[in-house]
N, C-alpha and C positions, 0 to 999 in steps of 0.2 A: 435362274437361280443365282448365277454368278453376278449378274447386274444388281440384283437385290442385295446380295452380300456386300458388294462394293459401295452401294448407296448407304447401307447401314453403317459400314466402317467409316465412310466419309462423315456421316452425321455424328457418329460417336467421337471421331477425332475433332470435329468442329466444336462439339460440346465441351470436350476436355480442354481444348485450347482456350475457349471462351472463359471457362471457370478459372484457369490459370491466370489469364490476363486480368480478370476481375480481382483476384487475390493480390496480384502484384500491384495493381492500382491502389488498393486500400493500403498496402504496406508503404508504397511510395508517398501517398498523401499523408500518412501518419508521420513519416520522416520529415516531410516538408513543413508540416504544421507544428511539430514539437519544438518547444523552447524550454530548455532546462532551467535556465536562470538561477542555478545554484540551489534549487529547491530540495529540501529534505525535511522530514518529519519523523519523530520517534517518541516512543514512551518506554520507560523502564518502570516495572512495578516490583517492589521489594515486599516480601512477606505474603505473597499471594498463594493461592491454592495449588497451582501447577508446579511451581519451583520457588526456591528462596528468592531468586531474581529471574525475571523474564523481560526480554526486550524485543521490540519490533521497530524496524526503521525502514523507511523508503527514502531513496536518494537517486539522483540522476546525474548524468553528464550529457553532453550534446548528442551522444549516439545511442545511449541506452538508459533504462531505468532498472533499479535493483531493489529487491526486498530482502532484508536481513532479519533473521529471527534467532534469538539465543536464549538459553537458560543457563543459570549458574547455581551450583549448590552452595551451602553455607561454607564449605571448605574451599570454594573458589574454582572448582572444576566447571569448565564452561563447554557447552555444546552449541555449535553455531551452524546455521544453514543459510546459504545465499541463493536467491532465485532471480533470474532475469524476468522482469514483468513487461508486458506491453506498454508502450508509451500512452496509449489511450487509457489503459487501466490506471496508470500512474496519474494521469490528468483527472480521472474520476475521483480517486482518493484525495488528490490535492484540492479539488473543488469542494469537498466536504470540509477541509480545513479552512478554506477561504470563506465558505458559508458560515462557519462557526466564528469568524472574526478573529482569527488567531493573533493578529497584530495588536489587538486591543486587550488581550487576556493577560492576567497576572495570576499569582497564586490564588487558589480558590478558598473560600470560606465554606466549609461543609458542616452544617449544624448536626448532621446525622453521623458524623465520623466519631469513632472512639479511638483511644490511644492504641488499641490492639489491631486496628484496621491497617490494611496495606497502604503503602505510600507510592503514588504515581508521580514520576518526574517526566515532564514533556519538554522537548526541544523542537522548535520549528524555525525554519530559516529560508530565506531566498537571498538574492544578491542585494536587495534593498533593506532588509530588516531581519532581525532574529529575536527570539524570545525563549526564555526558559521559565517554566512554571511548575509548581508542585500542588498536588491535591491528594488529600487523605480520605480514604473511605473504601467500602466494599465496592467492587466494580458495578454492581447493580444499583448502588446508592450514590454514585458520583453525581454531582449536580450538572445540569446542562451548562455549557456545551462539552464539558470534559468527558461525559459519558459517550458522547458522539465521536470524539476523537479516538477513544479506546475502541469503540465498536467498529469504526472505519478501518483502523489498522488490523484489528483482529479478523475482520472479514477478508481483507486482502491476504493476510497470512494463512487464513483457513483454506485458501485455494491450493496450498502446498502441503497439506497434511499427509 
């Protein structure tokens, strides 16, 4: 009985150490592969459903990535939350901006927009380039790729509800 218990304990210890080693390797690989390059992306929407002003931003430095979300009332009262996100998650969000061709975008022309629709302001930058653009319309009626940029940041922020 004692020998069986010792073998079971040894097997359990080996399994636990193996799982820990695997997790550490993933974390170390992520650190080694991560290049911040001054990347940041955000949007601010004014006149939306959730708040008078709502903003979501991702940004990084060489050691970590952060998501910042805020709302502001018409009176200027601001509530903000900041969350550290995984570098792999940051890279996934950033890839959506790359796929949307952010470097080639400018203000959108949205034929479906009305004067009463919310206004989205986007800022995207890295160490080589930066752009600011504006698009007016309801979130579900924004033209491609602006809808994708909003959905990407909303999805990342949704993990912290």
